[in-house]
C-alpha positions as CSV (number, residue, x, y, z in Angstrom):
1,M,120.4,108.0,130.2
2,L,122.9,108.8,132.9
3,I,121.9,108.8,136.6
4,F,124.7,109.3,139.1
5,K,124.4,107.2,142.2
6,K,127.3,108.9,144.0
7,K,127.2,112.4,145.3
8,V,129.2,114.8,143.1
9,Y,130.6,117.7,145.1
10,G,129.4,120.9,143.7
11,M,127.0,119.3,141.2
12,N,123.9,117.2,141.8
13,V,122.2,115.5,138.8
14,T,118.9,114.3,140.0
15,S,116.6,114.6,137.0
16,T,116.5,114.2,133.2
17,T,114.2,117.1,132.6
18,N,115.2,119.9,130.3
19,V,116.7,122.0,133.1
20,T,119.7,120.5,135.0
21,Q,120.9,122.2,138.2
22,T,124.6,122.6,138.6
23,R,126.7,124.5,141.2
24,G,125.0,127.3,143.1
25,S,122.0,128.8,141.3
26,D,123.3,128.2,137.7
27,F,121.2,126.2,135.3
28,V,121.9,124.5,132.0
29,Y,118.9,124.5,129.7
30,N,118.5,121.6,127.3
31,P,115.6,122.4,125.0
32,D,115.6,118.9,123.4
33,S,115.7,117.1,126.8
34,E,118.2,114.9,125.2
35,L,121.6,113.8,126.6
36,K,124.1,113.5,123.7
37,S,127.4,111.6,123.9
38,D,129.4,114.9,124.3
39,D,127.2,116.0,127.2
40,F,127.6,112.6,128.8
41,L,131.4,112.8,128.5
42,K,131.5,116.3,130.0
43,L,129.3,115.2,133.0
44,F,131.5,112.1,133.4
45,M,134.7,114.1,133.4
46,T,133.2,116.6,135.8
47,Q,132.2,113.8,138.1
48,L,135.8,112.5,138.1
49,Q,137.1,116.0,138.7
50,Y,134.8,116.6,141.8
51,Q,134.7,113.2,143.2
52,D,135.7,112.7,146.9
53,P,139.4,111.8,146.9
54,T,138.8,109.7,150.0
55,A,136.2,107.6,148.2
56,P,137.0,107.6,144.5
57,M,134.7,106.0,142.0
58,E,135.0,102.2,141.9
59,T,136.3,100.5,138.8
60,K,133.0,98.7,138.2
61,D,131.1,102.0,138.3
62,M,133.5,103.6,135.9
63,L,133.2,100.7,133.5
64,A,129.4,100.8,133.8
65,Q,129.3,104.5,132.9
66,T,131.8,104.2,130.0
67,S,129.7,101.4,128.7
68,Q,126.7,103.7,128.8
69,L,128.7,106.3,126.8
70,T,129.5,103.7,124.2
71,Q,125.9,102.6,124.0
72,L,124.7,106.2,123.7
73,Q,127.2,106.9,120.8
74,T,126.0,103.7,119.1
75,N,122.4,104.7,119.4
76,Q,123.2,108.2,118.0
77,D,125.1,106.7,115.1
78,L,122.1,104.4,114.4
79,K,119.7,107.3,114.6
80,N,121.8,109.4,112.1
81,S,122.0,106.4,109.7
82,L,118.3,105.9,109.8
83,N,117.6,109.6,109.2
84,R,120.0,109.5,106.2
85,L,118.2,106.4,104.9
86,I,114.8,108.0,105.2
87,S,116.0,111.1,103.4
88,Q,117.4,109.0,100.6
89,M,114.2,107.0,100.3
90,E,112.1,110.2,100.2
91,A,114.3,111.6,97.4
92,S,114.2,108.3,95.5
93,T,110.4,108.3,95.7
94,Q,110.1,111.9,94.5
95,Y,112.5,111.4,91.5
96,S,110.9,108.1,90.5
97,A,107.9,110.2,89.5
98,V,109.7,110.8,86.2
99,T,109.1,107.1,85.3
100,M,105.3,107.7,85.7
101,I,105.1,110.0,82.6
102,G,102.6,108.4,80.1
103,K,100.8,106.3,82.8
104,L,97.3,107.0,84.0
105,A,96.8,108.7,87.4
106,D,93.7,108.5,89.5
107,T,93.3,111.8,91.2
108,G,90.4,110.6,93.3
109,N,88.3,113.6,92.1
110,N,85.7,111.5,90.3
111,G,82.7,113.6,91.1
112,F,81.4,117.1,91.9
113,A,78.9,118.5,94.3
114,I,75.7,120.3,93.2
115,T,74.0,123.0,95.3
116,D,71.0,125.0,94.2
117,S,71.0,123.4,90.7
118,A,67.9,125.4,89.7
119,N,69.9,128.6,89.8
120,L,73.1,127.5,88.2
121,Q,74.9,130.5,86.7
122,Q,76.7,128.4,84.1
123,D,77.1,124.8,83.0
124,I,79.6,122.6,84.8
125,P,82.7,121.8,82.8
126,F,84.6,118.5,83.1
127,D,87.0,116.3,81.2
128,L,87.1,112.6,80.4
129,Y,90.1,110.7,79.1
130,F,89.5,107.9,76.5
131,N,92.5,105.6,76.4
132,D,91.6,104.2,73.0
133,D,90.0,105.2,69.8
134,Y,86.3,104.4,70.1
135,L,83.4,103.6,67.8
136,S,80.7,104.8,70.2
137,A,80.3,105.8,73.9
138,E,77.6,106.4,76.5
139,L,78.3,109.1,79.1
140,R,76.5,108.7,82.4
141,I,76.0,111.0,85.4
142,T,74.9,109.2,88.5
143,D,74.0,110.3,92.0
144,R,75.7,108.9,95.1
145,N,73.3,105.9,95.1
146,G,74.3,104.9,91.6
147,N,71.1,106.1,90.0
148,V,71.6,107.5,86.5
149,V,70.2,111.0,86.3
150,R,71.6,111.9,82.9
151,S,72.9,109.8,79.9
152,I,74.4,111.1,76.7
153,N,75.3,109.0,73.6
154,L,78.5,110.0,72.0
155,D,79.8,109.4,68.4
156,G,83.0,107.7,67.8
157,D,86.3,109.6,68.1
158,K,90.0,109.4,68.5
159,K,91.6,108.6,71.9
160,G,92.4,111.5,74.1
161,L,91.1,114.1,76.5
162,K,87.5,115.2,75.8
163,S,85.8,118.2,77.3
164,F,82.1,118.3,78.2
165,T,79.6,120.4,80.1
166,W,76.5,119.6,82.2
167,D,73.7,122.0,82.9
168,G,72.8,120.3,86.2
169,K,69.6,118.8,84.8
170,D,68.3,115.2,84.5
171,D,67.2,113.4,81.3
172,N,63.7,115.0,81.7
173,G,65.2,118.5,81.8
174,N,64.5,119.0,85.5
175,P,67.2,120.4,87.9
176,V,68.7,117.6,89.9
177,A,68.6,117.6,93.7
178,D,71.5,119.0,95.6
179,G,74.2,116.4,96.3
180,E,77.2,114.6,94.9
181,Y,77.3,113.3,91.3
182,Y,79.8,111.1,89.4
183,V,80.7,110.8,85.8
184,T,81.6,107.6,83.9
185,A,81.6,106.6,80.2
186,D,81.3,103.1,78.6
187,Y,82.8,102.9,75.2
188,K,83.5,100.4,72.5
189,T,86.9,100.4,70.9
190,K,87.6,99.9,67.2
191,F,88.5,96.3,68.2
192,Y,85.0,96.0,69.7
193,E,86.3,95.8,73.2
194,D,84.0,97.2,75.9
195,K,85.9,99.6,78.2
196,T,85.0,102.2,80.9
197,T,86.6,105.5,81.8
198,M,85.7,107.9,84.6
199,L,86.1,111.5,85.8
200,G,89.5,112.0,87.6
201,I,91.6,109.5,85.6
202,Y,94.1,111.2,83.3
203,P,97.5,110.6,81.7
204,I,100.5,112.0,83.4
205,E,101.9,114.5,80.9
206,S,105.0,115.7,82.6
207,V,106.7,116.1,86.0
208,R,108.2,119.2,87.7
209,F,109.9,119.7,91.0
210,V,109.1,122.5,93.4
211,D,111.3,122.7,96.5
212,G,112.4,119.1,95.9
213,K,108.8,117.8,95.8
214,A,107.4,116.2,92.6
215,E,104.3,117.6,91.0
216,L,102.5,115.7,88.2
217,K,100.8,117.4,85.3
218,V,97.4,115.8,84.7
219,D,94.4,117.4,83.0
220,N,96.4,120.5,82.2
221,S,97.2,121.3,85.8
222,Y,99.9,120.2,88.3
223,I,99.1,118.1,91.3
224,P,101.5,117.1,94.2
225,L,102.6,113.5,93.9
226,N,101.2,112.7,97.4
227,A,97.8,113.9,96.2
228,I,97.6,111.2,93.6
229,K,95.4,108.3,94.7
230,E,96.8,105.7,92.4
231,V,99.0,105.3,89.3
232,L,97.4,102.8,86.9
């Protein structure tokens, strides 16, 4: 920031707001309210041009202001370098999404909301991904308190994405109360390992870039990279 202590004939710089008064009624508008090194140098040269010849600027004052100019240029160079570094890091993060293909992504959408379940017009479709071949499985739908409202036993099958529907009813055939519900499935692999999967966790099938931003294909649809909760 440059603040002149000496009077400059024909020009008074008294403020660092975005309007600087110069000679007469002219104004210079600086929308960014930022004094760049070129602006500093112009003001400095103008100050020298209009200084009182009977009381010229002292050497120490000239050195102080040229030192400010050097510091201002250094700060601007640092700012530019940081901006370039940030841009490179953002680009690197986006393109590193290619290495995520084949991994599991947690979309964070592990449930759905039910309203007026007694008058549902159609069953609720959803997908679960099984990361292993399984001998048997139990699908469970729970309320937000963890209470199981519906459980379904599944026969063994190959690994992969499986589609299901729910009619919004509990194990007794009654419509569930309005609220949030979550889906998980416990399954036993062919190696007799007990594992769990849940709604919202799917493999990353592919990556595409839209306007330089990565989108991941999961569960047959594309999701922005920054919308993914976690890559497992």
